[in-house]
mmJSON file of the N, C-alpha and C atoms, coordinates in Angstrom:
{"data_MODEL":{"atom_site":{
"group_PDB":["ATOM","ATOM","ATOM","ATOM","ATOM","ATOM","ATOM","ATOM","ATOM","ATOM","ATOM","ATOM","ATOM","ATOM","ATOM","ATOM","ATOM","ATOM","ATOM","ATOM","ATOM","ATOM","ATOM","ATOM","ATOM","ATOM","ATOM","ATOM","ATOM","ATOM","ATOM","ATOM","ATOM","ATOM","ATOM","ATOM","ATOM","ATOM","ATOM","ATOM","ATOM","ATOM","ATOM","ATOM","ATOM","ATOM","ATOM","ATOM","ATOM","ATOM","ATOM","ATOM","ATOM","ATOM","ATOM","ATOM","ATOM","ATOM","ATOM","ATOM","ATOM","ATOM","ATOM","ATOM","ATOM","ATOM","ATOM","ATOM","ATOM","ATOM","ATOM","ATOM","ATOM","ATOM","ATOM","ATOM","ATOM","ATOM","ATOM","ATOM","ATOM","ATOM","ATOM","ATOM","ATOM","ATOM","ATOM","ATOM","ATOM","ATOM","ATOM","ATOM","ATOM","ATOM","ATOM","ATOM","ATOM","ATOM","ATOM","ATOM","ATOM","ATOM","ATOM","ATOM","ATOM","ATOM","ATOM","ATOM","ATOM","ATOM","ATOM","ATOM","ATOM","ATOM","ATOM","ATOM","ATOM","ATOM","ATOM","ATOM","ATOM","ATOM","ATOM","ATOM","ATOM","ATOM","ATOM","ATOM","ATOM","ATOM","ATOM","ATOM","ATOM","ATOM","ATOM","ATOM","ATOM","ATOM","ATOM","ATOM","ATOM","ATOM","ATOM","ATOM","ATOM","ATOM","ATOM","ATOM","ATOM","ATOM","ATOM","ATOM","ATOM","ATOM","ATOM","ATOM","ATOM","ATOM","ATOM","ATOM","ATOM","ATOM","ATOM","ATOM","ATOM","ATOM","ATOM","ATOM","ATOM","ATOM","ATOM","ATOM","ATOM","ATOM"],
"id":[1,2,3,4,5,6,7,8,9,10,11,12,13,14,15,16,17,18,19,20,21,22,23,24,25,26,27,28,29,30,31,32,33,34,35,36,37,38,39,40,41,42,43,44,45,46,47,48,49,50,51,52,53,54,55,56,57,58,59,60,61,62,63,64,65,66,67,68,69,70,71,72,73,74,75,76,77,78,79,80,81,82,83,84,85,86,87,88,89,90,91,92,93,94,95,96,97,98,99,100,101,102,103,104,105,106,107,108,109,110,111,112,113,114,115,116,117,118,119,120,121,122,123,124,125,126,127,128,129,130,131,132,133,134,135,136,137,138,139,140,141,142,143,144,145,146,147,148,149,150,151,152,153,154,155,156,157,158,159,160,161,162,163,164,165,166,167,168,169,170,171,172,173,174],
"type_symbol":["N","C","C","N","C","C","N","C","C","N","C","C","N","C","C","N","C","C","N","C","C","N","C","C","N","C","C","N","C","C","N","C","C","N","C","C","N","C","C","N","C","C","N","C","C","N","C","C","N","C","C","N","C","C","N","C","C","N","C","C","N","C","C","N","C","C","N","C","C","N","C","C","N","C","C","N","C","C","N","C","C","N","C","C","N","C","C","N","C","C","N","C","C","N","C","C","N","C","C","N","C","C","N","C","C","N","C","C","N","C","C","N","C","C","N","C","C","N","C","C","N","C","C","N","C","C","N","C","C","N","C","C","N","C","C","N","C","C","N","C","C","N","C","C","N","C","C","N","C","C","N","C","C","N","C","C","N","C","C","N","C","C","N","C","C","N","C","C","N","C","C","N","C","C"],
"label_atom_id":["N","CA","C","N","CA","C","N","CA","C","N","CA","C","N","CA","C","N","CA","C","N","CA","C","N","CA","C","N","CA","C","N","CA","C","N","CA","C","N","CA","C","N","CA","C","N","CA","C","N","CA","C","N","CA","C","N","CA","C","N","CA","C","N","CA","C","N","CA","C","N","CA","C","N","CA","C","N","CA","C","N","CA","C","N","CA","C","N","CA","C","N","CA","C","N","CA","C","N","CA","C","N","CA","C","N","CA","C","N","CA","C","N","CA","C","N","CA","C","N","CA","C","N","CA","C","N","CA","C","N","CA","C","N","CA","C","N","CA","C","N","CA","C","N","CA","C","N","CA","C","N","CA","C","N","CA","C","N","CA","C","N","CA","C","N","CA","C","N","CA","C","N","CA","C","N","CA","C","N","CA","C","N","CA","C","N","CA","C","N","CA","C","N","CA","C","N","CA","C","N","CA","C"],
"label_alt_id":[null,null,null,null,null,null,null,null,null,null,null,null,null,null,null,null,null,null,null,null,null,null,null,null,null,null,null,null,null,null,null,null,null,null,null,null,null,null,null,null,null,null,null,null,null,null,null,null,null,null,null,null,null,null,null,null,null,null,null,null,null,null,null,null,null,null,null,null,null,null,null,null,null,null,null,null,null,null,null,null,null,null,null,null,null,null,null,null,null,null,null,null,null,null,null,null,null,null,null,null,null,null,null,null,null,null,null,null,null,null,null,null,null,null,null,null,null,null,null,null,null,null,null,null,null,null,null,null,null,null,null,null,null,null,null,null,null,null,null,null,null,null,null,null,null,null,null,null,null,null,null,null,null,null,null,null,null,null,null,null,null,null,null,null,null,null,null,null,null,null,null,null,null,null],
"label_comp_id":["MET","MET","MET","PHE","PHE","PHE","GLU","GLU","GLU","ARG","ARG","ARG","ASP","ASP","ASP","GLU","GLU","GLU","VAL","VAL","VAL","LEU","LEU","LEU","GLN","GLN","GLN","ASP","ASP","ASP","LEU","LEU","LEU","HIS","HIS","HIS","GLY","GLY","GLY","ARG","ARG","ARG","LEU","LEU","LEU","LYS","LYS","LYS","ALA","ALA","ALA","ALA","ALA","ALA","GLY","GLY","GLY","ALA","ALA","ALA","SER","SER","SER","PRO","PRO","PRO","LEU","LEU","LEU","ASP","ASP","ASP","PRO","PRO","PRO","ARG","ARG","ARG","VAL","VAL","VAL","GLN","GLN","GLN","ALA","ALA","ALA","VAL","VAL","VAL","CYS","CYS","CYS","GLU","GLU","GLU","ILE","ILE","ILE","VAL","VAL","VAL","ASN","ASN","ASN","ALA","ALA","ALA","PHE","PHE","PHE","TYR","TYR","TYR","ALA","ALA","ALA","GLU","GLU","GLU","LYS","LYS","LYS","THR","THR","THR","ARG","ARG","ARG","GLU","GLU","GLU","VAL","VAL","VAL","LEU","LEU","LEU","GLU","GLU","GLU","LYS","LYS","LYS","MET","MET","MET","GLN","GLN","GLN","ALA","ALA","ALA","VAL","VAL","VAL","LEU","LEU","LEU","ALA","ALA","ALA","LYS","LYS","LYS","ILE","ILE","ILE","GLU","GLU","GLU","THR","THR","THR"],
"label_asym_id":["A","A","A","A","A","A","A","A","A","A","A","A","A","A","A","A","A","A","A","A","A","A","A","A","A","A","A","A","A","A","A","A","A","A","A","A","A","A","A","A","A","A","A","A","A","A","A","A","A","A","A","A","A","A","A","A","A","A","A","A","A","A","A","A","A","A","A","A","A","A","A","A","A","A","A","A","A","A","A","A","A","A","A","A","A","A","A","A","A","A","A","A","A","A","A","A","A","A","A","A","A","A","A","A","A","A","A","A","A","A","A","A","A","A","A","A","A","A","A","A","A","A","A","A","A","A","A","A","A","A","A","A","A","A","A","A","A","A","A","A","A","A","A","A","A","A","A","A","A","A","A","A","A","A","A","A","A","A","A","A","A","A","A","A","A","A","A","A","A","A","A","A","A","A"],
"label_entity_id":["1","1","1","1","1","1","1","1","1","1","1","1","1","1","1","1","1","1","1","1","1","1","1","1","1","1","1","1","1","1","1","1","1","1","1","1","1","1","1","1","1","1","1","1","1","1","1","1","1","1","1","1","1","1","1","1","1","1","1","1","1","1","1","1","1","1","1","1","1","1","1","1","1","1","1","1","1","1","1","1","1","1","1","1","1","1","1","1","1","1","1","1","1","1","1","1","1","1","1","1","1","1","1","1","1","1","1","1","1","1","1","1","1","1","1","1","1","1","1","1","1","1","1","1","1","1","1","1","1","1","1","1","1","1","1","1","1","1","1","1","1","1","1","1","1","1","1","1","1","1","1","1","1","1","1","1","1","1","1","1","1","1","1","1","1","1","1","1","1","1","1","1","1","1"],
"label_seq_id":[1,1,1,2,2,2,3,3,3,4,4,4,5,5,5,6,6,6,7,7,7,8,8,8,9,9,9,10,10,10,11,11,11,12,12,12,13,13,13,14,14,14,15,15,15,16,16,16,17,17,17,18,18,18,19,19,19,20,20,20,21,21,21,22,22,22,23,23,23,24,24,24,25,25,25,26,26,26,27,27,27,28,28,28,29,29,29,30,30,30,31,31,31,32,32,32,33,33,33,34,34,34,35,35,35,36,36,36,37,37,37,38,38,38,39,39,39,40,40,40,41,41,41,42,42,42,43,43,43,44,44,44,45,45,45,46,46,46,47,47,47,48,48,48,49,49,49,50,50,50,51,51,51,52,52,52,53,53,53,54,54,54,55,55,55,56,56,56,57,57,57,58,58,58],
"pdbx_PDB_ins_code":[null,null,null,null,null,null,null,null,null,null,null,null,null,null,null,null,null,null,null,null,null,null,null,null,null,null,null,null,null,null,null,null,null,null,null,null,null,null,null,null,null,null,null,null,null,null,null,null,null,null,null,null,null,null,null,null,null,null,null,null,null,null,null,null,null,null,null,null,null,null,null,null,null,null,null,null,null,null,null,null,null,null,null,null,null,null,null,null,null,null,null,null,null,null,null,null,null,null,null,null,null,null,null,null,null,null,null,null,null,null,null,null,null,null,null,null,null,null,null,null,null,null,null,null,null,null,null,null,null,null,null,null,null,null,null,null,null,null,null,null,null,null,null,null,null,null,null,null,null,null,null,null,null,null,null,null,null,null,null,null,null,null,null,null,null,null,null,null,null,null,null,null,null,null],
"Cartn_x":[-149.031,-148.374,-148.707,-148.222,-148.425,-149.263,-150.227,-150.911,-150.31,-150.177,-149.659,-149.879,-151.081,-151.482,-150.826,-150.745,-150.109,-148.817,-148.091,-146.613,-146.38,-147.069,-146.792,-147.167,-148.133,-148.387,-147.229,-146.683,-145.452,-144.222,-144.184,-142.847,-143.134,-144.4,-144.59,-144.295,-144.637,-144.412,-142.889,-142.136,-140.665,-139.949,-140.571,-139.962,-140.375,-141.473,-141.724,-140.863,-140.616,-139.716,-138.32,-138.01,-136.681,-136.655,-137.668,-137.809,-137.916,-138.4,-138.585,-140.146,-140.655,-142.075,-142.346,-143.404,-143.602,-144.522,-144.943,-145.631,-144.634,-143.459,-142.442,-142.401,-142.332,-142.358,-141.108,-139.974,-138.781,-138.729,-139.157,-139.25,-140.326,-141.372,-142.275,-141.58,-140.804,-140.117,-139.265,-138.408,-137.542,-138.207,-139.338,-140.248,-140.662,-141.019,-141.59,-140.475,-139.137,-138.014,-137.689,-137.782,-137.529,-138.442,-139.733,-140.777,-140.603,-140.294,-140.359,-139.018,-137.82,-136.849,-137.133,-137.623,-137.756,-139.024,-140.009,-141.02,-140.233,-139.303,-138.68,-137.781,-137.026,-136.252,-137.175,-138.256,-139.147,-139.72,-140.116,-140.579,-139.379,-138.105,-136.932,-136.873,-137.013,-136.668,-137.886,-139.159,-140.272,-140.22,-139.717,-139.529,-138.528,-137.279,-136.366,-136.892,-137.563,-138.309,-139.202,-140.125,-140.979,-140.159,-138.994,-138.206,-137.704,-137.099,-136.665,-137.817,-139.129,-140.037,-140.551,-140.514,-140.946,-139.906,-138.675,-137.681,-138.0,-138.502,-138.608,-139.839,-140.971,-142.214,-142.136,-141.262,-141.213,-140.619],
"Cartn_y":[149.482,148.922,147.501,146.815,145.327,145.115,144.144,143.786,142.983,143.384,142.528,141.096,140.6,139.441,138.648,139.184,138.702,138.438,139.414,139.313,138.267,138.217,137.133,135.808,135.641,134.357,133.889,134.777,134.361,134.07,134.885,134.715,133.352,132.945,131.831,130.551,130.637,129.685,129.429,130.514,130.371,129.824,130.27,129.653,128.185,127.699,126.285,125.614,126.124,125.561,125.353,126.357,126.127,125.325,124.841,123.864,124.81,125.921,126.622,126.935,126.68,126.931,128.293,128.814,130.367,130.656,129.458,129.601,129.702,129.109,129.343,130.755,131.163,132.282,133.204,132.325,133.061,133.515,132.646,132.94,134.071,134.139,135.263,136.512,136.487,137.611,138.138,137.392,137.627,138.217,137.783,138.02,139.749,139.898,141.147,142.132,141.789,142.678,142.986,141.841,142.042,142.872,142.645,143.412,144.856,145.149,146.492,147.175,146.522,147.006,147.3,146.452,146.62,147.761,147.909,148.977,150.246,150.328,151.679,152.055,150.982,151.233,151.633,150.922,151.442,152.642,153.105,154.445,155.403,155.022,156.154,156.175,155.192,155.079,156.032,155.87,156.442,158.018,158.382,159.914,160.481,159.713,160.203,160.42,159.51,159.632,160.772,160.987,162.136,163.442,163.451,164.652,164.789,163.884,164.089,164.429,163.976,164.179,165.736,166.001,167.473,168.426,168.12,169.081,169.026,167.969,167.766,168.632,168.699,169.14,170.715,171.391,172.693,173.34],
"Cartn_z":[-175.287,-176.258,-176.134,-175.211,-175.166,-173.963,-173.936,-172.801,-171.84,-170.63,-169.49,-169.724,-169.615,-169.723,-170.942,-172.073,-173.371,-173.094,-172.605,-172.328,-171.436,-170.426,-169.261,-169.812,-170.603,-171.18,-172.013,-172.917,-173.592,-172.819,-171.803,-170.939,-170.17,-169.594,-168.994,-169.821,-171.198,-172.053,-172.192,-172.127,-172.472,-171.112,-170.052,-168.772,-168.73,-168.952,-169.043,-169.963,-171.103,-172.11,-171.586,-170.837,-170.208,-169.05,-168.43,-167.443,-166.051,-166.13,-164.881,-164.673,-163.476,-163.165,-162.889,-163.768,-163.594,-162.441,-161.74,-160.488,-159.226,-159.494,-158.25,-157.863,-156.597,-156.009,-156.331,-156.362,-156.72,-158.18,-159.131,-160.518,-160.678,-160.046,-160.158,-159.599,-158.703,-158.146,-159.219,-159.751,-160.897,-162.137,-162.551,-163.618,-163.263,-162.077,-161.692,-161.846,-161.405,-161.505,-162.915,-163.614,-165.243,-165.85,-165.635,-166.278,-165.807,-164.646,-164.383,-164.854,-164.875,-165.788,-167.184,-167.826,-169.22,-169.49,-168.584,-168.574,-168.524,-167.447,-167.401,-168.552,-169.163,-170.271,-171.664,-171.732,-172.897,-172.738,-171.312,-171.204,-171.375,-171.28,-171.497,-173.226,-173.793,-175.193,-175.819,-175.291,-175.901,-175.565,-174.408,-174.113,-174.998,-175.325,-176.148,-177.676,-178.166,-179.324,-179.411,-178.208,-178.347,-178.419,-177.691,-177.708,-179.102,-179.772,-181.071,-182.044,-182.015,-182.894,-182.546,-181.375,-181.13,-181.719,-181.821,-182.531,-183.968,-184.662,-186.016,-186.482,-185.55,-186.02,-185.968,-185.295,-185.107,-186.29],
"occupancy":[1.0,1.0,1.0,1.0,1.0,1.0,1.0,1.0,1.0,1.0,1.0,1.0,1.0,1.0,1.0,1.0,1.0,1.0,1.0,1.0,1.0,1.0,1.0,1.0,1.0,1.0,1.0,1.0,1.0,1.0,1.0,1.0,1.0,1.0,1.0,1.0,1.0,1.0,1.0,1.0,1.0,1.0,1.0,1.0,1.0,1.0,1.0,1.0,1.0,1.0,1.0,1.0,1.0,1.0,1.0,1.0,1.0,1.0,1.0,1.0,1.0,1.0,1.0,1.0,1.0,1.0,1.0,1.0,1.0,1.0,1.0,1.0,1.0,1.0,1.0,1.0,1.0,1.0,1.0,1.0,1.0,1.0,1.0,1.0,1.0,1.0,1.0,1.0,1.0,1.0,1.0,1.0,1.0,1.0,1.0,1.0,1.0,1.0,1.0,1.0,1.0,1.0,1.0,1.0,1.0,1.0,1.0,1.0,1.0,1.0,1.0,1.0,1.0,1.0,1.0,1.0,1.0,1.0,1.0,1.0,1.0,1.0,1.0,1.0,1.0,1.0,1.0,1.0,1.0,1.0,1.0,1.0,1.0,1.0,1.0,1.0,1.0,1.0,1.0,1.0,1.0,1.0,1.0,1.0,1.0,1.0,1.0,1.0,1.0,1.0,1.0,1.0,1.0,1.0,1.0,1.0,1.0,1.0,1.0,1.0,1.0,1.0,1.0,1.0,1.0,1.0,1.0,1.0,1.0,1.0,1.0,1.0,1.0,1.0],
"B_iso_or_equiv":[0.0,0.0,0.0,0.0,0.0,0.0,0.0,0.0,0.0,0.0,0.0,0.0,0.0,0.0,0.0,0.0,0.0,0.0,0.0,0.0,0.0,0.0,0.0,0.0,0.0,0.0,0.0,0.0,0.0,0.0,0.0,0.0,0.0,0.0,0.0,0.0,0.0,0.0,0.0,0.0,0.0,0.0,0.0,0.0,0.0,0.0,0.0,0.0,0.0,0.0,0.0,0.0,0.0,0.0,0.0,0.0,0.0,0.0,0.0,0.0,0.0,0.0,0.0,0.0,0.0,0.0,0.0,0.0,0.0,0.0,0.0,0.0,0.0,0.0,0.0,0.0,0.0,0.0,0.0,0.0,0.0,0.0,0.0,0.0,0.0,0.0,0.0,0.0,0.0,0.0,0.0,0.0,0.0,0.0,0.0,0.0,0.0,0.0,0.0,0.0,0.0,0.0,0.0,0.0,0.0,0.0,0.0,0.0,0.0,0.0,0.0,0.0,0.0,0.0,0.0,0.0,0.0,0.0,0.0,0.0,0.0,0.0,0.0,0.0,0.0,0.0,0.0,0.0,0.0,0.0,0.0,0.0,0.0,0.0,0.0,0.0,0.0,0.0,0.0,0.0,0.0,0.0,0.0,0.0,0.0,0.0,0.0,0.0,0.0,0.0,0.0,0.0,0.0,0.0,0.0,0.0,0.0,0.0,0.0,0.0,0.0,0.0,0.0,0.0,0.0,0.0,0.0,0.0,0.0,0.0,0.0,0.0,0.0,0.0],
"pdbx_formal_charge":[null,null,null,null,null,null,null,null,null,null,null,null,null,null,null,null,null,null,null,null,null,null,null,null,null,null,null,null,null,null,null,null,null,null,null,null,null,null,null,null,null,null,null,null,null,null,null,null,null,null,null,null,null,null,null,null,null,null,null,null,null,null,null,null,null,null,null,null,null,null,null,null,null,null,null,null,null,null,null,null,null,null,null,null,null,null,null,null,null,null,null,null,null,null,null,null,null,null,null,null,null,null,null,null,null,null,null,null,null,null,null,null,null,null,null,null,null,null,null,null,null,null,null,null,null,null,null,null,null,null,null,null,null,null,null,null,null,null,null,null,null,null,null,null,null,null,null,null,null,null,null,null,null,null,null,null,null,null,null,null,null,null,null,null,null,null,null,null,null,null,null,null,null,null],
"auth_seq_id":[1,1,1,2,2,2,3,3,3,4,4,4,5,5,5,6,6,6,7,7,7,8,8,8,9,9,9,10,10,10,11,11,11,12,12,12,13,13,13,14,14,14,15,15,15,16,16,16,17,17,17,18,18,18,19,19,19,20,20,20,21,21,21,22,22,22,23,23,23,24,24,24,25,25,25,26,26,26,27,27,27,28,28,28,29,29,29,30,30,30,31,31,31,32,32,32,33,33,33,34,34,34,35,35,35,36,36,36,37,37,37,38,38,38,39,39,39,40,40,40,41,41,41,42,42,42,43,43,43,44,44,44,45,45,45,46,46,46,47,47,47,48,48,48,49,49,49,50,50,50,51,51,51,52,52,52,53,53,53,54,54,54,55,55,55,56,56,56,57,57,57,58,58,58],
"auth_comp_id":["MET","MET","MET","PHE","PHE","PHE","GLU","GLU","GLU","ARG","ARG","ARG","ASP","ASP","ASP","GLU","GLU","GLU","VAL","VAL","VAL","LEU","LEU","LEU","GLN","GLN","GLN","ASP","ASP","ASP","LEU","LEU","LEU","HIS","HIS","HIS","GLY","GLY","GLY","ARG","ARG","ARG","LEU","LEU","LEU","LYS","LYS","LYS","ALA","ALA","ALA","ALA","ALA","ALA","GLY","GLY","GLY","ALA","ALA","ALA","SER","SER","SER","PRO","PRO","PRO","LEU","LEU","LEU","ASP","ASP","ASP","PRO","PRO","PRO","ARG","ARG","ARG","VAL","VAL","VAL","GLN","GLN","GLN","ALA","ALA","ALA","VAL","VAL","VAL","CYS","CYS","CYS","GLU","GLU","GLU","ILE","ILE","ILE","VAL","VAL","VAL","ASN","ASN","ASN","ALA","ALA","ALA","PHE","PHE","PHE","TYR","TYR","TYR","ALA","ALA","ALA","GLU","GLU","GLU","LYS","LYS","LYS","THR","THR","THR","ARG","ARG","ARG","GLU","GLU","GLU","VAL","VAL","VAL","LEU","LEU","LEU","GLU","GLU","GLU","LYS","LYS","LYS","MET","MET","MET","GLN","GLN","GLN","ALA","ALA","ALA","VAL","VAL","VAL","LEU","LEU","LEU","ALA","ALA","ALA","LYS","LYS","LYS","ILE","ILE","ILE","GLU","GLU","GLU","THR","THR","THR"],
"auth_asym_id":["A","A","A","A","A","A","A","A","A","A","A","A","A","A","A","A","A","A","A","A","A","A","A","A","A","A","A","A","A","A","A","A","A","A","A","A","A","A","A","A","A","A","A","A","A","A","A","A","A","A","A","A","A","A","A","A","A","A","A","A","A","A","A","A","A","A","A","A","A","A","A","A","A","A","A","A","A","A","A","A","A","A","A","A","A","A","A","A","A","A","A","A","A","A","A","A","A","A","A","A","A","A","A","A","A","A","A","A","A","A","A","A","A","A","A","A","A","A","A","A","A","A","A","A","A","A","A","A","A","A","A","A","A","A","A","A","A","A","A","A","A","A","A","A","A","A","A","A","A","A","A","A","A","A","A","A","A","A","A","A","A","A","A","A","A","A","A","A","A","A","A","A","A","A"],
"auth_atom_id":["N","CA","C","N","CA","C","N","CA","C","N","CA","C","N","CA","C","N","CA","C","N","CA","C","N","CA","C","N","CA","C","N","CA","C","N","CA","C","N","CA","C","N","CA","C","N","CA","C","N","CA","C","N","CA","C","N","CA","C","N","CA","C","N","CA","C","N","CA","C","N","CA","C","N","CA","C","N","CA","C","N","CA","C","N","CA","C","N","CA","C","N","CA","C","N","CA","C","N","CA","C","N","CA","C","N","CA","C","N","CA","C","N","CA","C","N","CA","C","N","CA","C","N","CA","C","N","CA","C","N","CA","C","N","CA","C","N","CA","C","N","CA","C","N","CA","C","N","CA","C","N","CA","C","N","CA","C","N","CA","C","N","CA","C","N","CA","C","N","CA","C","N","CA","C","N","CA","C","N","CA","C","N","CA","C","N","CA","C","N","CA","C","N","CA","C","N","CA","C","N","CA","C"],
"pdbx_PDB_model_num":[1,1,1,1,1,1,1,1,1,1,1,1,1,1,1,1,1,1,1,1,1,1,1,1,1,1,1,1,1,1,1,1,1,1,1,1,1,1,1,1,1,1,1,1,1,1,1,1,1,1,1,1,1,1,1,1,1,1,1,1,1,1,1,1,1,1,1,1,1,1,1,1,1,1,1,1,1,1,1,1,1,1,1,1,1,1,1,1,1,1,1,1,1,1,1,1,1,1,1,1,1,1,1,1,1,1,1,1,1,1,1,1,1,1,1,1,1,1,1,1,1,1,1,1,1,1,1,1,1,1,1,1,1,1,1,1,1,1,1,1,1,1,1,1,1,1,1,1,1,1,1,1,1,1,1,1,1,1,1,1,1,1,1,1,1,1,1,1,1,1,1,1,1,1]
}}}
């Protein structure tokens, strides 16, 4: 859906604008946690959508 590099580039720009360094190890750790969280939530939404679509198609 979204390329990881594209998402990270946007995220890094936002971090810099907020005064945080995307190269800071603590910031990188938080980014990884947030990315994993949203990837999981996105997967859950897509699975629910697929389940609904499967019911409609039959």
